[in-house]
N, C-alpha and C positions, 0 to 999 in steps of 0.2 A: 749216742750223741748225734746228731744229723752234722755232715756238712758246713763249714763255717769259712772255707778259705777263703772266701769274698770278700771281709772283712777287709778292711784298710784301716789298719791301722796308724796311718800317717794324719786323720783326720779325728775331729772332732765327735764327728756322727761314730764313727769304724770302732774308737776307742770304749765309748758308751755303748754302743749294743754288747762288746765284748765285753762290757763289765756286767753290763746289767743280765745278758745270758746267765753269768755266773748267781748273780743273786736269784733270776726264775729258776734254775737246775735246782740249787735248795731249795726255794719255795713249794715246787713240784716234788722234791723229793719227802716233805714233808707231810703233805698231804695224799699222796697215793702210793697206794701198795707197789711195789718192784715185781717190775712182768715177771714170770715164770715161763718155761721151755717148755713144757707138758700138762702139769699142773692145772693153771688157772687160764682165765680167757678176761683180757681189760677190753672193754668193749666202751664206746662214749659217740655221743652225740651234740651236734655242735652247729648254731647256724650262724656261719660267719656273713658279718653283712657286709652284700652286694661283693661277692668275690669276681669281679673288680670293679668297680666302676670310677666316675670321676666326678661324682658331687660333691667331694671335698680335695678332689685330686688324688691319684689311686695312691695304693700301698705306698711306703719307702720300703728299701732293703731291710731294714732295720727291723718292721712291724713284721714284714716275710720271715724272717731270721725267727720272731719269736713264736709267730704261730708255726714254725716246722719244731720249733722244741716243744713247745705244746701236746701236736701231734702226735711226736714219737714216743710219746709216754703211754701210748695204749695200741692195741695189738689191730684194732679197728675202729674207722669212726667215719660215720654215718654225718655226710655233711652237707646244710640246706645252704640255699638260695648264692650258688655256684654260676655264674653269671654267664650270656651267649660265648662272651670271650673270654677261653680257659688260660692265656695268657699267666695269669696269677698261680692259678693253683698248677700249672707247669713248672713254673719256679720256685712252688714249696716242693713238689717233686723233688725238684733235682738238689734242692738242702736236704731233704730225706735221705736222699739214696737209692741207687737203681733195685733192690730188693724190696721198693716199697711201691703198690703197684696200686693202682685206681680205678673203679667200675664207675664213669656217668653215664645218666640217662641225657638223650636229647631234648632240647629247649621247649618247653611248654610255651607254645604260642598265645597271640591274643592278650588283651591289657590284663585280662585277671592271672595269666601264665608268669605273667609280668619278665618275661625272658629270663626265665629259671631254669636252671639243670638241678640235681639232685647227684651226690657222688657217695661212693663208698673210696677211703681211704685205707689198705690194710699192707702192712709184712705180711710177704710171701714167704717169708723162712718159717712164719708160725702158723697161717692160714693157707688153704687151698681151696682158690675159685672151684665151686663147683660146674661153670659152665651155665647153670641157673640165671639168669638176668633176664628182667622184662619190668615195663611198667605198666600198672593195674590200671585195667581197663573193666570198672562195673558191667556186669551181664543187665543184656532186658530183662522186661518184667514178661513173662509168658502169661495167656491166658487164652481160654476157650470161648468165642464163641458161636451161637448158634442161628441160623435164617428160620424163616418162617417154615419151612418146610424139616428143620431138626436136622441140619447136615450143621456138624460139629467142627469147627474150621480153629486150629491153632495160633495166634497170633502173638509178636514180640514186638513192645513200646518201648523203645530205649529211655534209659535212664540220663539223669544231669552224674555229668561227671563229676571229680573233685576239679578245683581250679586249677591246680597243681597237680600232675601227674606223679603218684606215688612211684617210688622205684624200688624193688626187691630181688634180694641176687641173695642168691646160695654159698655156703662156705662150711668147712668142717675143719675143726680144730682139735686135735686128739681124736678123742674119743664122742667129742660132739659136734652132731651133726645139726644144722641149723641152717634158718633164711631170715634175713632181715630184712623188712620192710622201713623203708622213711618218708617222711610227711612232710609238705610246709601245709598246716589247714587256712584254710581261708581265714581272715582277720573280720569281714566285716564290720559294723557295728561297734562302737567301744562300750561294750556289754559283758556282763559273764554268761550269759548264755544264749546269744545271737544264732537264731533259728538256722540259719545257712551252715554257721559252724556246728552247730549240734548233728544237722543231717550230715557232712561231711564224716567228721568221727564214726555217727553211728552207720553210715554204709559202710565204710571202709573197715572198719571193725570187726563186724559182724561179716562179712565177707570175706577176710581174713583167718578169723575163729572157725569157719565153715571149709573155707579152702584148706584150713592145718588137718582136718579128719578125713578129709577126703582119700579112698582108696589110691590114687593116682598120684600123692603130695609126694615131691620130693624128700620133703622133713617134715616131722608132727611137733619139732621146734621152733616156732613162731617170735618174732622178736620185733616189736612195734617200735620205733621210736624216732623224733624228729621234734620237729617245732608244731604243735597242735594250738599253739596260741589259748593256752587254757588260764583264765584268770587264777582258780583256785579248786583243790581237790572237791570242794562244798558243793561246786557247779554242777549242774546235769550233762557239760560237756566230758567232766572227768570220768562220772559215772557211765558213761556211754561204752568206754573203754574197759570198766571194771564188769560191766553187766552183758559183756559180747565173751566174756571168759577169762580177760586177761587180768594179774598181777603186776602191780607196780610195789617195788618193793617199799616198806612202810617206811624207811629214812628220807627216802625221797622227796614221800608227799610231802617233808613241814618242808623243803629247801625250793625257795623261789632261784630262779636261773635268769631275770632279765636283771638291768645295772641301774634302771630308773630311778630304785628305791621304795616302787607301788608291790612289791612283793607278789607278783605273780608267776606263775606256775608253768608256762609258753611252753618249757621243755616238757617232755616223757619219755621214760621206757620202759616198756609193757613186755611181760612175758605169760606165753603160753605153750607151756612145753612139757611131755612126756615127766613121768612123776619122779625120777631122777634126777633129772635133768634142769627140774624149775629151780628157783631161784629160793634160798629160804631166810628168814630174819638175820642170820648170822652173817649172808653176804654184803662185803663191804659196797657202799655206793656212795656218790654224793656231789657235790655242785663244786666245780675250782674257782674261788674267789685270783682273781687277777690283777687286779688293778690299785691293789696292794702294793703289787711290786712293779709294773708296768704302768706308763702315762698317768704317774699319779695327780692329784690336785697339783702339789709342790712343782711339780714339773712344769706348768704351764708355760714357764719365761723361757725353759731350755728351748723348747719347741716350737716358740713363735717364730723363728726363720724359716720354720718347714712349713708352715699355715699359709705364710706369706700376705698380701695385702689383705685378703679377702678376712684375717682376723682382727687387722688392725680398723678398715671399711667396708660399711656395707656396698650392694653392688650400686645405691645410689651417689656413694661419696659420701654418706653419713661417717664420722669420727663413732669408733663405737666405745661406751664407758666400761668402767672395771668389769661390770657384772655382765653386760654382752660379749665382753670377751673373754669371760670365763665358760659364757653359754656355747659360747663360738667352739670354744677347746672341748668340752663337755660332749660336744657332736663329732667335731674332726676325731678323737682319739675313737668313737666309735667305729667308722670308717677306716682306722687302722689296726684295732681287733677285730670288736663286735660291741652290738649291744645286749649279746646274748653269752652267758656263761656256758662253758662245758661240760655238759652232765655227766657221768660215769659210771658204770657198773663191774663189780667181780666175779665173774662165774667160774664155779669150779669144771673142772673140762675131762679130769681124769678119774673113769670109772671104773678100772681095770678090776680093780679088788670085790667092788663090789658085783660085777657080773661073774664071776669066780665063785665065790661064794653061794652064789644063785646054783649055778650051774654045777657045784659042790654037794647043793642038796641044803646048805645052811641054814637059808633067811628064805623067809616065805617069797614066791612070785606074785 
């Protein structure tokens, strides 16, 4: 459990935070497998909405405590939408404890980059950071041209890079040596198969699939995860991941990860692994339900003081009616937690017995 020493039990907010943390802990116990020392790896991806911004005020100490408790249930978490200011991320890490480490990317500049970083938060008691960390840059296209005399020259043509630069890091946990690449794919138009979104997923998935098979690759086990802005597994955006050679566990294909009720499958965890490391149908995975415990509809009046005057009046001074206040609360709570739900998967990492059987000639290589 993270460190919650700073909760002030003399305040209403402090008492509420402590009580709700107990409820959250029991809720997570019911949804997630227990973490193990060496048998399994629990990995997750979570787009934590604008960590952190001032659109609806900064995150409170209460919400940061909830985020820390959720993250603590996994061994490694890919986080998207970390902002240029790392203050909120550092507050979460402080609550998690000194053995929790973070590797994060630089800010992607420009309007398309939205001042975002990608981050991996991991438990250093369980995982070893390989030293491999880099932002993905797609290689240029090469072509050969000939002049009138038949002299041939190879030229290189730059390609369109992704709007937000993907971040890849190498880890080892037990027998499992692997690379994680996290993404936040461009949204583009509000349509299932926006061409720009398809192009980004196709280019990245194919590049990583080819990279995982190279002779100089650090590990052939590649896990691609993050916010793909995929509407449905039936869309071309999803098929681009599969066509590149990645596998998405079937249970995840039926679990939307957005909270708006539109049933969209924005977030994905996709594997391209060696035979013995590949996830099976029996692997446990899922999406965490959070708002049945935290920031519930019935808690709206409780948080009215923290939302302030903006909850009661518009920027033009117009008084909000009950429906408008409810909409404001629903938006506010996504900037306290997120508008995405955490997606997770459990992977086997202890292959010692299988390795020894092969060495003993008891199974086919």
